[in-house]
C-alpha positions in Angstrom: 47.3 27.1 -49.5 44.4 29.5 -49.4 41.2 27.8 -48.4 37.9 28.4 -50.0 34.6 28.6 -48.1 31.1 28.3 -49.3 29.5 31.7 -49.0 26.0 32.8 -48.0 23.7 34.8 -50.3 22.1 38.2 -49.9 19.2 39.3 -52.1 19.0 42.9 -53.2 15.5 43.3 -51.7 17.1 43.2 -48.3 18.5 46.7 -48.8 16.3 49.8 -48.8 16.7 52.3 -51.6 16.1 55.4 -49.5 16.2 57.8 -52.4 13.2 56.1 -54.1 9.6 57.1 -53.2 8.3 55.8 -49.9 5.2 53.6 -49.8 5.0 53.3 -53.6 5.4 50.5 -56.0 7.2 52.0 -59.0 8.9 50.8 -62.2 12.0 52.3 -63.9 10.2 53.9 -66.9 13.0 55.7 -68.7 16.6 56.9 -68.4 17.4 60.6 -68.8 20.6 62.4 -69.5 24.0 62.0 -67.8 25.3 64.8 -65.6 28.9 65.5 -64.6 29.8 67.7 -61.6 33.5 68.1 -61.2 34.6 64.4 -61.6 31.3 62.8 -60.6 28.7 61.3 -62.9 25.0 60.7 -62.3 22.1 59.7 -64.4 18.4 60.7 -64.2 15.9 57.9 -63.8 12.2 58.5 -64.5 10.0 56.3 -62.4 6.3 55.4 -62.9 3.8 54.4 -60.2 2.3 51.0 -60.7 -1.2 49.6 -59.9 -3.0 52.9 -60.1 -5.4 54.2 -62.8 -3.6 57.6 -63.1 0.0 57.0 -62.4 2.3 59.5 -60.8 5.9 60.0 -62.1 9.0 60.5 -60.1 12.6 61.5 -60.7 15.7 60.2 -59.0 19.4 60.4 -59.7 21.7 57.4 -59.3 25.4 56.8 -59.7 26.1 56.0 -63.3 28.1 53.0 -62.1 24.9 51.5 -60.7 23.0 51.5 -64.0 23.7 47.8 -64.4 21.1 47.0 -61.7 18.4 49.5 -63.0 17.3 48.5 -66.5 14.0 49.7 -67.8 11.2 47.6 -66.2 13.0 47.2 -62.9 10.3 47.2 -60.1 10.9 48.8 -56.7 8.2 48.3 -54.0 8.3 50.5 -50.9 12.0 51.3 -51.6 13.0 47.7 -52.0 14.2 46.3 -55.4 12.2 43.1 -55.9 12.9 40.1 -58.1 10.4 40.9 -60.8 10.3 43.0 -63.9 7.8 44.4 -66.3 7.5 42.9 -69.8 7.1 39.6 -71.6 10.0 37.3 -72.3 10.6 36.7 -76.0 13.3 35.4 -78.3 14.4 37.7 -81.1 16.7 37.1 -84.0 18.6 40.3 -84.9 21.0 41.1 -87.7 23.3 43.8 -86.2 24.6 44.7 -89.7 21.1 46.2 -90.3 20.7 48.9 -87.6 19.2 52.3 -87.5 19.4 54.8 -84.7 16.9 57.6 -84.0 15.6 59.7 -81.1 12.2 59.1 -79.7 11.1 62.3 -81.4 11.6 60.5 -84.7 9.8 57.2 -83.8 6.0 57.9 -83.7 5.0 54.3 -83.0 7.2 54.2 -79.9 6.5 57.8 -78.8 2.8 57.0 -78.8 3.5 54.1 -76.3 5.7 56.1 -73.9 4.5 59.7 -74.1 0.9 59.3 -73.2 -1.6 61.9 -72.0 -0.7 61.2 -68.4 3.0 61.7 -68.9 4.0 65.1 -67.4 5.7 67.9 -69.2 7.8 68.4 -66.0 8.7 66.5 -62.9 9.5 69.3 -60.4 11.9 71.5 -62.5 13.0 68.6 -64.7 11.6 68.9 -68.3 10.7 65.2 -68.4 8.8 65.2 -71.7 11.6 67.0 -73.5 14.3 64.7 -72.0 12.6 61.4 -72.7 11.9 62.3 -76.3 15.6 63.2 -76.9 16.9 59.7 -76.0 18.3 57.4 -78.6 16.8 54.0 -79.7 18.1 51.4 -82.1 15.6 50.2 -84.8 16.1 46.6 -86.0 14.0 43.8 -87.5 13.2 40.5 -85.8 14.2 38.0 -88.5 11.6 35.5 -87.1 8.5 37.7 -87.3 9.6 40.5 -89.6 8.5 43.0 -86.9 10.4 46.1 -85.9 12.4 46.0 -82.7 13.2 49.1 -80.6 16.1 49.0 -78.2 17.2 51.9 -75.9 20.8 52.9 -76.2 21.0 52.7 -72.4 20.2 49.0 -72.5 23.0 48.3 -75.0 25.3 50.4 -72.9 24.3 48.5 -69.7 24.8 45.1 -71.4 28.0 45.7 -73.3 29.8 48.7 -71.7 28.6 49.7 -68.2 28.7 46.1 -67.0 30.5 46.8 -63.7 31.7 49.9 -61.8 35.3 49.3 -63.0 34.3 49.2 -66.7 32.1 52.3 -66.3 34.8 54.2 -64.4 37.4 53.3 -67.1 35.2 54.5 -70.0 34.5 57.8 -68.2 38.2 58.4 -67.3 39.0 58.7 -71.0 41.7 61.1 -72.0 40.8 61.6 -75.7 44.4 62.6 -76.5 45.5 58.9 -76.2 42.7 56.4 -76.8 44.8 53.3 -76.4 45.6 54.1 -72.7 41.9 53.9 -71.8 41.3 50.2 -72.5 44.8 49.4 -71.2 43.8 50.7 -67.8 41.8 47.4 -67.5 44.5 44.9 -68.5 48.2 44.6 -68.6 48.9 42.0 -71.2 47.2 39.7 -73.7 49.0 36.6 -74.9 47.8 34.7 -78.0 49.1 31.3 -77.1 47.5 29.8 -80.2 44.4 30.3 -82.4 42.1 29.0 -79.6 44.0 29.6 -76.4 44.3 33.1 -75.1 45.6 34.6 -71.8 44.8 38.0 -70.3 46.4 39.7 -67.3 44.0 42.2 -65.7 44.9 45.2 -63.6 44.3 45.2 -59.9 40.9 46.8 -59.7 39.3 45.1 -62.8 36.4 42.7 -62.3 37.3 39.3 -63.6 33.8 38.9 -64.9 34.7 41.5 -67.5 37.7 39.6 -68.8 36.0 38.2 -71.9 34.5 41.6 -72.9 37.9 43.3 -72.3 39.5 40.7 -74.5 37.0 41.5 -77.2 37.5 45.3 -77.0 41.3 45.0 -77.0 41.6 42.6 -79.9 38.7 43.3 -82.3 39.1 46.5 -84.3 35.4 47.3 -84.6 34.7 46.5 -81.0 37.7 48.6 -79.9 36.4 51.6 -81.9 32.9 51.2 -80.4 34.4 51.2 -76.9 36.1 54.6 -77.5 33.1 56.0 -79.3 31.1 55.9 -76.1 33.2 58.6 -74.5 33.7 60.5 -77.7 29.9 60.8 -78.1 29.4 61.9 -74.5 32.0 64.6 -75.0 30.5 65.8 -78.2 27.0 65.8 -76.8 28.2 67.9 -73.8 29.5 70.5 -76.1 26.3 70.5 -78.2 24.1 70.8 -75.1 26.2 73.6 -73.6 26.1 75.6 -76.8 22.3 75.1 -77.1 21.8 76.3 -73.5 24.0 79.3 -74.1 22.0 80.3 -77.1 18.8 80.0 -75.1 20.2 82.0 -72.2 20.3 79.1 -69.7 23.1 78.7 -67.2 24.4 75.5 -65.8 27.2 74.5 -63.4 27.4 70.9 -64.6 28.1 69.1 -67.9 25.0 67.5 -69.3 25.5 64.6 -71.8 23.2 62.4 -73.9 24.1 58.8 -74.3 24.7 57.4 -77.8 26.5 54.1 -78.3 27.0 51.5 -81.0 26.7 47.7 -80.8 30.3 46.5 -80.4 29.7 43.6 -82.7 28.5 43.0 -86.3 26.9 39.6 -86.0 23.4 38.0 -86.2 22.5 37.2 -82.6 19.7 35.4 -80.8 18.5 37.7 -78.1 16.3 36.6 -75.1 14.7 39.8 -73.7 11.9 41.3 -71.8 9.7 43.4 -74.1 6.5 45.3 -74.4 4.5 44.5 -77.6 3.2 47.7 -79.3 -0.1 48.1 -81.0 1.4 47.3 -84.4 3.0 44.1 -83.1 6.5 45.6 -82.9 8.8 45.0 -79.9 10.0 47.5 -77.4 12.9 45.9 -75.5 13.1 46.7 -71.8 16.1 44.6 -70.8 18.4 41.9 -72.2 18.4 38.5 -70.5 20.9 36.6 -72.7 22.4 36.7 -76.1 24.7 34.4 -78.1 27.3 36.8 -79.7 30.6 34.9 -80.3 34.0 35.5 -78.6 37.2 34.8 -80.5 38.7 32.2 -78.2 38.0 28.7 -77.0 39.9 28.9 -73.8 40.7 32.1 -71.8 43.2 32.1 -68.9 42.6 35.1 -66.7 45.4 36.3 -64.4 45.1 39.1 -61.9 47.7 40.2 -59.3 47.0 40.6 -55.6 49.2 41.7 -52.7 50.7 38.8 -50.9 48.8 39.3 -47.7 45.7 37.6 -46.0 42.4 38.3 -47.6 40.3 40.9 -45.8 36.7 40.5 -44.6 34.2 42.5 -46.6 31.1 41.6 -44.6 29.3 39.3 -42.2 25.6 38.6 -42.4 23.3 36.1 -40.7 22.6 33.1 -42.9 19.0 33.0 -44.2 17.0 30.6 -46.3 16.7 32.3 -49.6 15.4 31.2 -52.9 16.0 31.6 -56.7 19.3 33.0 -57.9 21.7 34.1 -55.2 24.5 36.7 -55.1 27.7 36.1 -53.2 31.4 36.2 -53.3 34.5 35.4 -51.2 35.4 37.6 -48.2 38.0 36.1 -45.8 40.5 33.5 -45.2 39.4 33.1 -41.6 36.8 30.4 -40.8 33.7 32.3 -39.7 31.2 31.1 -37.2 28.7 28.8 -38.8 25.9 31.4 -38.4 27.9 34.0 -40.3 29.1 34.0 -43.9 30.6 36.7 -46.1 28.9 38.4 -49.0 29.5 40.9 -51.8 26.5 42.2 -53.6 26.2 41.4 -57.3 23.3 41.9 -59.8 21.6 38.6 -60.4 17.9 38.1 -60.3 15.3 35.6 -61.5 16.3 36.8 -65.0 19.7 35.0 -65.1 21.7 37.3 -67.4 24.1 35.3 -69.5 26.5 35.5 -72.4 25.6 32.2 -73.9 28.7 31.7 -76.0 30.8 31.9 -72.9 29.0 28.8 -71.6 30.7 26.8 -74.3 34.1 28.2 -73.6 36.7 27.2 -71.0 37.6 30.2 -68.7 40.1 29.7 -65.9 41.0 32.3 -63.3 44.3 32.5 -61.5 45.4 35.0 -58.8 49.1 35.6 -58.5 50.2 36.8 -55.1 53.3 39.1 -55.3 55.3 41.1 -52.8 53.8 44.5 -51.9 56.8 46.4 -53.3 56.7 44.5 -56.5 52.9 45.0 -56.6 53.2 48.8 -56.1 55.8 49.0 -58.9 53.7 46.9 -61.2 50.7 49.2 -60.7 52.8 52.2 -61.5 54.1 50.6 -64.7 50.5 50.0 -65.9 48.6 53.1 -64.9 46.3 54.1 -67.6 44.3 57.3 -67.3 43.7 59.0 -64.0 41.0 57.3 -61.9 37.7 59.0 -61.8 35.2 59.1 -58.9 31.7 58.1 -60.0 29.8 58.8 -56.8 26.8 61.0 -57.7 26.8 63.7 -55.1 29.9 65.7 -54.2 30.6 66.4 -50.6 33.2 66.2 -48.0 33.5 66.5 -44.3 35.9 67.1 -41.4 36.8 66.2 -37.9 34.4 65.8 -35.1 33.9 67.2 -31.6 36.9 65.3 -30.4 39.2 66.4 -33.2 41.1 69.6 -33.5 42.3 70.8 -36.8 45.9 69.8 -37.3 48.5 72.4 -38.1 51.9 71.3 -39.2 54.2 74.1 -38.2 57.4 72.4 -39.2 56.8 70.0 -42.0 60.5 68.9 -42.2 60.6 68.1 -38.5 57.2 66.2 -38.6 58.3 64.1 -41.5 61.0 62.6 -39.3 58.4 61.4 -36.9 57.7 57.7 -37.6 54.3 56.6 -36.4 52.3 53.6 -37.5 48.6 54.2 -37.9 45.7 51.8 -37.8 44.8 50.9 -41.4 41.5 50.2 -43.1 42.4 46.6 -42.9 42.7 46.9 -39.1 39.2 48.5 -39.1 37.7 45.6 -41.1 39.4 43.1 -38.7 37.9 44.9 -35.7 34.4 44.5 -37.2 35.0 40.9 -38.1 36.2 40.1 -34.5 33.1 41.9 -33.2 30.8 39.8 -35.4 32.4 36.6 -34.1 31.7 37.4 -30.5 28.3 39.1 -31.0 25.6 37.0 -32.7 23.4 40.1 -33.2 26.2 42.1 -35.0 26.4 41.9 -38.8 28.2 44.2 -41.3 28.7 44.7 -45.0 31.1 47.0 -46.8 29.0 49.4 -48.7 31.6 51.6 -50.3 35.4 51.5 -50.5 37.0 54.1 -52.7 39.2 57.1 -52.9 38.1 60.5 -51.5 37.0 63.0 -54.1 39.9 64.9 -55.5 40.3 68.6 -56.6 39.5 69.0 -60.2 41.9 70.7 -62.6 39.3 73.5 -63.1 39.0 74.3 -59.4 41.2 77.3 -58.7 39.9 77.9 -55.3 41.7 77.4 -51.9 44.1 74.5 -52.3 44.0 73.9 -48.6 40.4 72.8 -48.9 41.4 69.7 -50.7 44.7 69.0 -48.9 43.5 66.0 -47.0 42.1 64.3 -50.1 45.7 62.9 -50.4 48.1 61.3 -48.0 50.9 63.3 -46.4 53.1 62.7 -49.5 50.7 65.0 -51.4 50.6 62.4 -54.2 48.7 59.3 -53.0 44.9 59.5 -53.0 43.4 58.9 -49.6 40.9 56.1 -49.3 37.7 55.8 -47.3 35.5 53.0 -46.2 31.7 53.0 -45.6 30.3 50.0 -43.7 26.6 49.1 -43.1 26.1 47.6 -39.6 23.1 45.9 -38.3 23.0 45.5 -34.5 19.9 44.2 -32.7 17.9 44.9 -35.9 19.0 48.5 -36.2 21.1 49.8 -39.1 24.1 52.2 -38.8 26.7 53.4 -41.2 30.4 53.8 -40.2 32.6 56.0 -42.4 36.3 55.5 -41.8 39.1 57.5 -43.4 42.6 56.2 -44.2 44.8 57.5 -41.5 48.2 59.3 -41.3 49.7 62.4 -39.7 47.5 64.8 -41.6 44.3 63.4 -40.0 45.9 62.4 -36.7 43.1 62.3 -34.1 40.3 61.9 -36.5 37.5 59.7 -35.3 35.2 57.4 -37.2 31.8 58.9 -38.1 28.7 56.9 -37.1 25.4 57.9 -38.8 21.9 56.4 -38.7 18.4 57.2 -39.8 15.6 57.2 -37.2 13.6 54.6 -39.2 16.7 52.4 -39.4 16.8 52.3 -43.2 20.0 51.9 -45.1 21.7 55.2 -46.0 22.4 55.2 -49.8 25.6 55.9 -51.6 24.5 59.4 -52.7 24.5 60.6 -49.1 27.7 58.9 -48.2 29.5 60.4 -51.2 28.1 63.8 -50.2 29.5 63.4 -46.7 33.0 62.4 -47.8 33.2 65.2 -50.3 32.2 67.6 -47.5 34.9 66.1 -45.4 37.6 67.0 -48.0 36.2 70.4 -48.9 36.1 71.4 -45.2 39.7 70.4 -44.7 39.1 67.2 -42.7 36.2 68.1 -40.5 33.2 65.9 -40.2 29.9 67.5 -41.3 31.1 71.1 -41.0 28.6 73.5 -42.7 26.7 70.4 -43.9 23.3 72.1 -43.6 21.2 69.3 -45.3 22.3 66.6 -42.8 19.2 65.1 -41.3 20.5 61.9 -39.7 21.7 61.1 -36.2 25.4 61.1 -35.7 28.1 60.0 -33.2 31.9 59.5 -33.3 34.1 56.6 -32.4 37.7 57.3 -31.3 40.5 55.1 -32.3 42.5 53.0 -29.8 45.1 55.1 -27.9 48.5 55.2 -29.5 47.0 53.4 -32.6 47.5 50.1 -30.7 46.5 47.2 -33.0 46.3 44.9 -29.9 43.3 46.8 -28.6 40.7 45.6 -31.1 38.4 44.2 -28.5 38.3 47.4 -26.6 37.7 49.2 -29.9 34.6 47.2 -30.9 33.3 47.2 -27.3 33.3 51.0 -27.4 31.5 50.8 -30.8 28.8 48.6 -29.3 28.3 51.1 -26.5 27.8 53.8 -29.1 25.1 51.9 -31.1 23.3 50.0 -28.4 
């Protein structure tokens, strides 16, 4: 029997957003276009300074998969996301059968509100006024007041489509040659037990919180088409923008796309939202809080398969007295010290975001533990489109001062060498054991993903990307980035999945002099540099401004030397 433990909570404000302006209180003012470089996607955020007479505007880029936590109206104070938003809370009654869609260029009432005399034509080299006026908005009518309602397409995408990283990743991994395989990358089977009772089996990496929406997209024809239309529209806009740039004589090394989506339902819904009320009394929606669209089931059984092995720790933090809505999830089957509990960050704030119809339904989750060989075969049977990396910056790195570049002179002979390497699970266990013995040591997994892979369009040196895969040349190599807090100082460890190709590679340790959390953009850049430089840490990484060190693995990959391993880690970060 797998025991359950009550978990601690960690609020988003405890993490610094180092790519946001320092010493400023700002609000997310608007979203810009989406940019693809190789297989990575990022989105432009336009930020507006608060509490000043003449505000300054800023531009940052975030991972598209993180859009769920940055709706318009999100407030960030001194690089910390706070639990407050701009806008008034109102209830709207919307008939989604009666929807128009236009760009801001075409909506003078809303344009007057957003594009004021203080809004700049450019932010650095970014044509901010041009970009903001090209974004799409829905135009509806509030059936209660008969007033117009303007909703950004980005907010509809955030609420219905880009709800979690796995949903976002699956939409963007679309192969337009076979639409059906896209949505099936999120689930394996749907069983209609009767008219009210349904069962869905999710794939390994799918978030169970998405199960109800996945069921909707898989079983409702209109919703299904709306799902695929997201990627179709992105692809079409990329072609249009590229052609327009070519005609104007501009060059670009990235695909630029404009988001245009549809509501996935045709219902009349009650929407609770944060809004700004315009001069004519109409409503500009900043973010959804809850809505009551209906789902076609009364009971939904959710099944998801997991490897039949102990759960792994994903983090340990010191328990704090927090208020309001919390964010937490399960991490380990080991009983932690009373002072330490596991966390996984989620997006919940004082605006408790809910699908109200689901509160009336019965939803049950079941994890089925299967043998690893059966699990691997099961995953092969249900692979949808190729996975896609959504980290915003592309970089890789290589080995460190203690690591020489490995040359395999005789591949056939080396393949006969059987050697077990420490795994990412062993690395997590080492950190967990360290936290149990050291009350000032806390950690949280920040990123766990595959290394960036060579794109089909890259015809450069194949050897540059060789270590992005394991020695079988087929399996994508994983990496792990962990935030550590030790004696009130923050560090990031980056660990690469090990095998013969990276034999001798050490763990990279990086930290900022002001002890702030290093964001995902930088980590993604570092791991891409690792791959591109054929497995060498930070080689030719000219923009690296952080402190660094390296942690060697236990001699002979000995799993019984965890204590020595983390003692050497503490010596590095003391």
